[in-house]
Residue, then its C-alpha position, 0 to 999 in steps of 0.5 A: m499499499g502506498q503512503p496516504e495522502k497528506n492533508y495539507n489543508k489542516t497545515l494551512i488552518a493551523c497557521y491560519l490560527g497561528f497569526v489569529t494567536q499572533a494578532i490576540t497577543a499584540n493587540f489584547a493587553p493595549l486595550l486594558f492599559l487603563t484598566f492596569k492603572g486603575t486595578y494595579n496602580v500601575t503608572l504609565e511609565q510602566i504601561a509604556l514598558i508593556p508594549f516595548t517588552f513585547y516587541l524587545t522580546q520578539l526581537f530577541v526570538d528572531l535573532a535566536a530562530t536564525r540560529y536554533a529554529d532549523k536544529i530544534g524543528y518546525r513542529t516543535c517551534v510552532t506547537v510551542s509557540q502556541v503552548v506560550s502564548a496561551l500560557g501567558l495570556g492565562l497567567m496574566v489573569v492570575l500573576p498580578e494578583l499573586l505577586p507583591v508587584p502586580f506589575l511584574g506579574i503583567i510583564i511575565s505574561v507579555v514575555l511569555y507570550a511574545v515568546g509565541s508572537g515571535l516564534i509564530e512570526v519567523l516560523v509559520s510563513p515558511v512552514v506554509e512556503a515548504c508545503p507544496f502549494k502552486n500559488k505561493d504568493g497568494m497563499m503568503s498573502l492570504l495566510h497573512s491576511f489572518y493577522c488583520w482578520g484576528a485584530v479586528a476581532v480581537i478589538l471589535g469582539s472585545t469592545i463588545f464584550f466590554a460593552l455587555f459585561g463590563v471592562e472589569n470582567w476582562k479576566i473571563l475575556a482572556l481565558i476565552w482568548a487563550l483557548i484558541p492557540l491552546l486548541n490549536t496546539f493539537n492541530f500543529l502536533t498532528c498536521p503534516i509539516e515540510h522544511l524548506p531547502v537549505s544549502a549543501d554544506g548548511n552555512a545558509t547564514q553566512k552565504l546570506l550576510r555575504l550577498p548585497l542582495f540581502w541586504l536590500l531585501i532586509l531594507l524592503m522588510i524594514c520599511a514593509g514592518a515601519s509602513e504597517a506598524t506606524m500607522a496601526q499603532w498611531s491610529s486610534a490617538f490619531t482619530e481621537s485627537a482628530l475627530g474628538v471621538t471616545k477611546a472605544i469609537g477611535d479603536l473602532a474608526g481607527p485601528c480596527l478599520f485600518a486592520a480591516f482594509m489591511g485584511l482586504s488586500r491581502l485576501l484580494y491579492g490572494k484570490m488575483s495573483t495569478r494575474l498580477n505581478l508582485v513588484r509592480t503591485m508592491f511597487i503601487s502599493g509603496i506609492l499609494c501608502s506614502i499618498c495616505y500619509f500625507v493625506a493623514a498628515l496634511a488634510a484639513l479636514p479631519l474625515i479626509g485624515l481618518a480616509g487616509c489612515a482606512l486606506c493606508g491599510l489598503a496601501v500596506g496589505i501586500m508590503w510584508p507578505g509581498s516582501l516575504s515572498i520576493s526574498s524567498q524568490k531571489c534567495p531560494l536557498g536561504g531556509t529558516a534562516l532567511f525568514a528569521f532575518l526578514a521577521l528581525a527586520g520587519d520587527l526591527g521597523a516596527t519597533l523604531s518607526p512608531t517611537m520615532v513618530g511619538y518623538i517628533s510628534e512631542l519635539s512638535g508641540g505634541n502634534l502627531k501629524t507631524g510625526l506621520l508626515v516624517a514617517s512617509a520616509f518609509p514607503i518611498m524607501l520602499v519604493i526606492s528598494l524595490l527598484l534597486i532589487k529589480k535591477a540587483h543580480t540574483p544569485a545562482p542556486v547552489e547544491t541543496r540538500 
């Protein structure tokens, strides 16, 4: 008897839910910042450390994955990603109550689920890339759309839950969200998982670091991460200040609308990718993103500025998955190390750019529009990077194992 046919659709479902898990870990705690402040007497300075700790932990995980992910194995790493994500969300319910310093309990929980988020970011994309699907560009875009739908679900679902049952019952909701990675653990334990090809001598990392093209791809990814994260993280504050609405309305009209448009962009490209040129689509997206940043920063009417924020989601949607696909095509034997370095670069852009916007806005008297105007440099640099990559020499493939 022959081998039973592998069900890669189960792998896809596990990966989709992996990105939903990442969206939960990235977006749930920020909705509770004021609750933490009131319940545990956490200062605003300490609250600022929560997202910083989350993204810094992700950066360390990305860096570690460049060396150890292939040695440990895809299945072990992605399974652990779900376990620690569920554990972090669950411990956030109990640790602040158990420890003498509640904030320490919050930070321990954040570090745990940030480890999970980092592993998801590094490994879920190569897991799908290694599956024998024909339309890899489209599959990658569709895969990353689930982060957007997860973000929309977390923001919208949490807002509705708090309206119905009160924000004081947030612990129940945290446990509900923790069920998703907990259940998805069993999907990753049982689904078929393949591995990407790497160079025969196993020196993929050293070879990548010596390629000029690799550093152009890293720049592309930094710009993609910066373009996406800056508007995602500042859209709520921008909407509140520009439209003069409450935080709940700001969250729905800002980051939720942004995430919905970003998910729609990835979904549409996933369905139409066979008829579209990826580099050309990325090029157009970069130009559109720049225009959206200018509109948000310079529009005299608040609603026009909000439209710029929302349409920016449509523009940046293809940037992150598109950068991964272009990099995989240009460096087909980069293996997991390539995806880990790209995740590191994307997180670096996503960490530095929003921080830069906040700093510049503060220097300009609290004018967020000035910060967004400066941030328009990142989609412009993305367009320049694409032009340079298009002209760059693609390295010849080497023997695989």
